[in-house]
C-alpha positions as CSV (number, residue, x, y, z in Angstrom):
1,X,-22.4,-1.3,-22.1
2,X,-19.6,-2.9,-20.1
3,X,-16.4,-3.5,-22.2
4,X,-15.6,-7.0,-20.9
5,X,-11.8,-7.6,-20.3
6,X,-9.6,-10.6,-21.1
7,X,-8.9,-13.1,-18.4
8,X,-5.5,-13.8,-16.9
9,X,-4.1,-15.5,-13.8
10,X,-1.2,-14.5,-11.2
11,X,0.4,-17.5,-9.5
12,X,2.4,-17.6,-6.3
13,X,3.3,-21.5,-6.6
14,X,1.7,-21.7,-3.1
15,X,2.6,-24.9,-1.2
16,X,-0.2,-27.0,0.4
17,X,0.8,-27.9,3.9
18,X,2.5,-31.2,3.7
19,X,3.3,-31.1,-0.1
20,X,6.7,-30.7,-1.7
21,X,7.8,-28.1,-3.9
22,X,8.2,-30.4,-6.7
23,X,4.6,-31.5,-6.4
24,X,3.5,-27.7,-6.2
25,X,5.1,-26.8,-9.3
26,X,3.9,-29.7,-11.0
27,X,0.4,-28.6,-10.0
28,X,1.3,-25.0,-11.2
29,X,2.0,-26.5,-14.8
30,X,-1.4,-28.4,-14.8
31,X,-3.2,-25.2,-13.7
32,X,-1.3,-23.2,-16.5
33,X,-2.2,-25.9,-19.1
34,X,-5.7,-25.7,-18.1
35,X,-5.7,-22.0,-18.2
36,X,-4.2,-22.0,-21.7
37,X,-6.9,-24.5,-22.9
38,X,-9.6,-22.3,-21.8
39,X,-8.4,-19.2,-23.6
40,X,-6.8,-17.4,-20.6
41,X,-4.4,-14.7,-21.9
42,X,-1.5,-14.7,-19.4
43,X,0.0,-16.6,-16.7
44,X,2.2,-14.4,-14.4
45,X,4.4,-15.4,-11.6
46,X,5.2,-13.5,-8.5
47,X,8.5,-13.1,-6.8
48,X,8.7,-13.7,-3.1
49,X,11.4,-14.5,-0.8
50,X,11.9,-16.1,2.7
51,X,8.2,-17.0,2.9
52,X,7.5,-20.7,3.8
53,X,4.7,-21.6,1.6
54,X,5.3,-19.7,-1.5
55,X,7.8,-21.2,-3.8
56,X,7.9,-18.6,-6.7
57,X,11.1,-17.0,-5.6
58,X,13.3,-17.9,-8.8
59,X,10.6,-16.2,-11.0
60,X,12.5,-16.3,-14.3
61,X,13.3,-20.0,-13.8
62,X,9.5,-20.7,-13.2
63,X,8.6,-18.8,-16.2
64,X,10.8,-20.8,-18.5
65,X,9.4,-24.0,-17.0
66,X,5.8,-22.8,-17.4
67,X,6.5,-21.6,-21.0
68,X,8.1,-24.8,-21.9
69,X,4.9,-26.8,-20.9
70,X,2.6,-24.6,-22.6
71,X,2.1,-23.3,-26.2
72,X,0.3,-20.2,-26.7
73,X,-0.5,-18.5,-23.4
74,X,1.8,-15.5,-22.3
75,X,3.9,-16.1,-19.3
76,X,5.7,-13.5,-17.4
77,X,6.4,-12.0,-14.1
78,X,4.0,-10.4,-11.7
79,X,6.5,-9.3,-11.0
80,X,10.3,-9.2,-10.8
81,X,11.1,-6.9,-7.9
82,X,13.6,-4.8,-9.7
83,X,15.5,-3.4,-6.4
84,X,16.7,-6.9,-5.7
85,X,18.4,-7.2,-9.1
86,X,20.8,-5.6,-11.5
87,X,18.8,-4.5,-14.6
88,X,21.5,-6.2,-16.9
89,X,20.8,-9.7,-15.1
90,X,17.2,-9.2,-15.7
91,X,17.7,-8.1,-19.3
92,X,19.7,-11.3,-20.0
93,X,17.4,-13.6,-18.3
94,X,14.2,-12.2,-20.0
95,X,16.1,-11.9,-23.3
96,X,16.9,-15.5,-23.2
97,X,13.2,-16.4,-22.3
98,X,12.0,-14.2,-25.2
99,X,14.5,-16.2,-27.4
100,X,13.3,-19.5,-26.4
101,X,9.5,-18.6,-26.5
102,X,9.3,-15.6,-28.9
103,X,6.2,-13.4,-28.4
104,X,5.1,-15.2,-25.4
105,X,7.2,-13.4,-22.5
106,X,6.0,-10.4,-20.4
107,X,8.3,-8.5,-17.9
108,X,6.4,-7.0,-15.2
109,X,8.3,-5.0,-12.5
110,X,7.6,-3.9,-9.0
111,X,9.7,-1.5,-6.9
112,X,9.0,-3.3,-3.4
113,X,11.5,-6.1,-2.4
114,X,8.7,-8.6,-2.1
115,X,9.9,-9.8,1.4
116,X,10.8,-8.7,4.9
117,X,13.7,-6.0,5.7
118,X,16.4,-8.4,6.6
119,X,15.9,-10.6,3.5
120,X,15.9,-7.6,1.4
121,X,19.4,-6.5,2.7
122,X,20.5,-10.2,1.9
123,X,19.1,-9.8,-1.5
124,X,19.9,-6.2,-2.4
125,X,22.8,-5.2,-4.5
126,X,24.8,-2.0,-3.6
127,X,22.5,0.9,-4.5
128,X,19.5,2.8,-3.6
129,X,16.8,0.2,-3.9
130,X,13.3,1.5,-4.5
131,X,14.5,4.9,-4.8
132,X,16.4,4.3,-8.1
133,X,13.5,2.3,-9.4
134,X,12.8,4.8,-12.3
135,X,16.2,4.8,-13.4
136,X,16.7,1.0,-13.3
137,X,13.4,0.9,-15.4
138,X,14.9,3.0,-17.9
139,X,18.1,1.1,-17.9
140,X,16.2,-1.9,-18.5
141,X,14.3,-0.8,-21.3
142,X,17.5,0.5,-23.1
143,X,19.3,-3.0,-22.6
144,X,16.3,-4.7,-24.3
145,X,16.1,-2.1,-27.1
146,X,18.2,-2.6,-30.3
147,X,22.0,-2.1,-29.8
148,X,23.1,1.4,-30.5
149,X,26.6,2.5,-31.9
150,X,29.1,2.4,-29.3
151,X,27.3,0.9,-26.5
152,X,29.4,-0.4,-23.9
153,X,27.2,-2.7,-21.9
154,X,25.1,-5.0,-23.9
155,X,22.6,-7.7,-22.8
156,X,23.2,-10.7,-24.9
157,X,20.7,-12.2,-25.3
158,X,18.5,-9.4,-24.6
159,X,19.2,-6.6,-26.8
160,X,16.7,-6.1,-29.6
161,X,14.2,-8.5,-28.1
162,X,12.1,-5.5,-26.8
163,X,10.4,-7.7,-24.2
164,X,7.3,-5.9,-23.1
165,X,7.8,-4.2,-19.8
166,X,4.9,-3.6,-17.6
167,X,4.9,-1.6,-14.3
168,X,3.2,-3.1,-11.2
169,X,1.9,-1.1,-8.3
170,X,-0.4,-0.9,-5.1
171,X,-0.2,2.8,-4.6
172,X,-0.4,5.8,-7.2
173,X,3.7,6.0,-7.7
174,X,3.8,3.3,-10.4
175,X,0.6,4.3,-12.0
176,X,2.0,7.7,-12.5
177,X,5.3,6.4,-13.7
178,X,3.7,4.1,-16.1
179,X,1.5,6.9,-17.5
180,X,4.6,9.1,-17.9
181,X,6.6,6.3,-19.7
182,X,3.8,5.0,-21.9
183,X,3.9,1.5,-20.3
184,X,1.1,-0.9,-19.5
185,X,0.1,-1.1,-15.9
186,X,-1.1,-3.8,-13.5
187,X,-2.7,-2.7,-10.1
188,X,-2.5,-5.3,-7.1
189,X,-6.0,-5.1,-6.0
190,X,-5.7,-8.9,-4.9
191,X,-3.8,-7.5,-1.6
192,X,-4.2,-3.9,-1.6
193,X,-7.7,-2.9,-2.8
194,X,-7.9,0.7,-1.3
195,X,-6.4,2.9,-4.1
196,X,-7.4,0.5,-7.1
197,X,-10.0,3.1,-8.6
198,X,-7.8,6.2,-8.1
199,X,-4.6,4.3,-9.2
200,X,-6.3,3.2,-12.6
201,X,-8.0,6.7,-13.2
202,X,-4.5,8.3,-12.7
203,X,-3.1,6.1,-15.2
204,X,-5.4,6.5,-17.9
205,X,-5.8,10.2,-17.5
206,X,-2.3,10.9,-17.6
207,X,-1.0,8.4,-20.1
208,X,1.5,9.5,-22.8
209,X,2.0,7.4,-25.8
210,X,5.3,5.6,-26.4
211,X,7.0,3.4,-28.8
212,X,6.0,0.5,-26.9
213,X,2.4,1.4,-26.2
214,X,0.0,4.0,-28.0
215,X,-2.9,4.0,-25.8
216,X,-3.3,3.0,-22.1
217,X,-3.7,-0.5,-21.2
218,X,-4.2,-2.0,-17.6
219,X,-4.7,-5.0,-15.5
220,X,-6.5,-5.2,-12.3
221,X,-5.6,-8.1,-10.3
222,X,-8.4,-9.6,-7.9
223,X,-8.8,-12.5,-5.6
224,X,-11.4,-15.0,-6.6
225,X,-13.0,-18.1,-5.3
226,X,-15.2,-19.7,-8.0
227,X,-17.2,-22.8,-7.2
228,X,-20.3,-24.8,-8.1
229,X,-22.4,-23.1,-5.3
230,X,-22.2,-20.1,-3.0
231,X,-22.0,-22.5,0.0
232,X,-19.1,-24.5,-1.3
233,X,-17.2,-21.1,-2.4
234,X,-17.7,-19.9,1.4
235,X,-16.1,-23.0,2.5
236,X,-13.2,-23.0,0.1
237,X,-12.6,-19.3,0.8
238,X,-11.4,-20.4,4.5
239,X,-8.2,-21.5,2.9
240,X,-7.2,-17.9,1.9
241,X,-8.6,-16.7,5.1
242,X,-6.2,-18.7,7.1
243,X,-3.2,-17.8,5.0
244,X,-4.0,-14.1,5.1
245,X,-4.2,-14.6,9.0
246,X,-0.9,-16.2,9.0
247,X,0.5,-13.4,7.1
248,X,-0.6,-10.8,9.5
249,X,0.6,-13.1,12.4
250,X,4.1,-13.5,10.8
251,X,3.5,-17.3,10.6
252,X,4.3,-19.6,7.5
253,X,2.1,-19.4,4.7
254,X,1.4,-22.9,3.8
255,X,-1.9,-23.4,2.0
256,X,-4.1,-25.0,4.6
257,X,-7.2,-27.1,3.9
258,X,-10.7,-25.4,4.1
259,X,-12.7,-25.5,7.5
260,X,-16.2,-25.5,8.4
261,X,-15.9,-22.3,10.3
262,X,-13.4,-19.6,11.1
263,X,-14.7,-19.2,14.6
264,X,-12.1,-19.5,17.3
265,X,-9.4,-19.1,14.4
266,X,-9.5,-15.4,14.4
267,X,-10.7,-12.6,16.6
268,X,-13.2,-9.7,15.4
269,X,-10.3,-7.5,14.5
270,X,-8.3,-9.9,12.6
271,X,-11.5,-10.9,10.8
272,X,-12.2,-7.4,9.8
273,X,-8.4,-7.1,8.5
274,X,-8.5,-10.3,6.5
275,X,-11.8,-9.1,4.9
276,X,-10.6,-5.6,4.2
277,X,-7.2,-7.2,2.6
278,X,-9.9,-9.3,0.3
279,X,-12.3,-6.4,-0.4
280,X,-12.1,-6.9,-4.0
281,X,-12.5,-10.7,-3.7
282,X,-15.2,-12.5,-6.3
283,X,-16.9,-15.3,-4.6
284,X,-19.6,-17.9,-5.5
285,X,-21.0,-19.8,-8.5
286,X,-20.6,-18.5,-12.3
287,X,-23.9,-16.3,-11.9
288,X,-22.8,-14.9,-8.6
289,X,-19.3,-14.0,-9.7
290,X,-20.6,-12.4,-13.0
291,X,-22.8,-10.1,-10.9
292,X,-19.8,-9.1,-8.8
293,X,-17.5,-8.8,-11.8
294,X,-20.1,-6.6,-13.5
295,X,-20.3,-4.4,-10.4
296,X,-16.6,-4.0,-10.2
297,X,-16.4,-3.2,-14.2
298,X,-19.2,-0.5,-13.8
299,X,-16.8,1.4,-11.8
300,X,-13.5,1.1,-13.4
301,X,-12.0,0.7,-16.8
302,X,-9.5,-2.2,-17.3
303,X,-8.5,-4.3,-20.2
304,X,-7.7,-7.5,-18.2
305,X,-8.8,-9.0,-15.0
306,X,-6.0,-11.1,-13.4
307,X,-7.4,-13.6,-11.2
308,X,-5.5,-15.0,-8.0
309,X,-7.3,-18.3,-7.1
310,X,-6.4,-19.9,-3.5
311,X,-8.1,-23.0,-3.5
312,X,-6.6,-26.1,-1.6
313,X,-7.5,-29.0,-3.9
314,X,-5.6,-28.7,-7.1
315,X,-8.6,-30.2,-9.1
316,X,-11.1,-27.9,-7.6
317,X,-8.6,-24.9,-8.4
318,X,-8.5,-26.0,-12.0
319,X,-12.3,-26.5,-12.1
320,X,-12.5,-22.9,-10.7
321,X,-11.2,-21.7,-14.0
322,X,-14.0,-23.3,-15.8
323,X,-16.5,-21.4,-13.8
324,X,-14.5,-18.3,-14.4
325,X,-14.7,-19.1,-18.2
326,X,-18.5,-19.5,-17.9
327,X,-18.8,-15.7,-16.6
328,X,-17.6,-14.4,-20.1
329,X,-20.2,-12.8,-22.3
C-alpha cells in the first residue's frame, strides 16, 4: 500500500516571451490562489539571479506578496540561496513575514548561488560562500530561536518566531546535513533527478530528532505537464523543452509557446540531455500521471510531492492543477 503524499508547488515566476514582469506576477498570484482552493499544501518560490525569463530574484518580497493574496496555503522559499545573504538579514526578513502571516511561512535554504559565477561574486558578502553553509544555517537557527540572556546580535523581528527551516539539495550533502540537524529536507528532482533515491534514503536512514522535528520529513520536487490528453500534454511539454535547451545553450529563459515538433530545434545530443534533465517528469492526463506517480512512489518514501509546472498558457497552467488534484486517492 502506497502512502500518498501531500501536493505542493514550486514557482519560478517564469516570464512568457513578450510579457511584463507585472503580468507574470499577477499570473503567479492567480496560480497560487487556485492551488489554495484545491488544497495544495505549500507554494514555494525559488531564488535565481541574472536569468532573463525568471522573475523570482527578490524571493522574500514575492513570498510576502503571495501570502498577502492568499489565506491558508503555506508560502515559502524553495529556496533562499544562503551564501548570497547574511543570516541576520534573512532572519529579519522571514521573522517579519512570519509576524505578518503567522503559521504560514517556510524558510527553505540552499547552498548554491542560484546564478552564474560572475553574478555570484556581485551578490556575495565577504566570506566563504557555500563552504560556511553549515555554520550559516546554525546561525540562522539561533537568530530565529527565543532570545538568550546576553545575546548581542538579535533579529528584530525574527527572534522567537522559530520559522521552520528546510534544507534543499540536489546531491547527498544537504541530505546528510538535514539528517544530522533534524531538519526537513527537499530534493530538487525537477532539475537534478539522478541522485533522488539515494539522497532521500540517506536522509531517512540517518535522521536525528531535533527540537524542530521528531521524525524525518521530506519533499521530492518533480516536473509535471498535466493536460486533458496525452497528445495535448506532449504538445504543451515543448515549452519546457525549449526552456531547458536555452539553459544549456546559455540563452535567455523566456517561456516560449509550445510547438508541434522539436525537430530542427535541437540535435540528438541536446534532446538526450533535455530528457535526462527531465527524467522524473510526469506527463499526460490524470490517469497517466497517476500511473507514473504510483511507479515513482513505489520506489521512494516522501511526505510531499512538489510540482513544477511549465505551461505557457496561464489558464491551462491553472487547469493543470485540477488534473493533478484528480490524481489523489
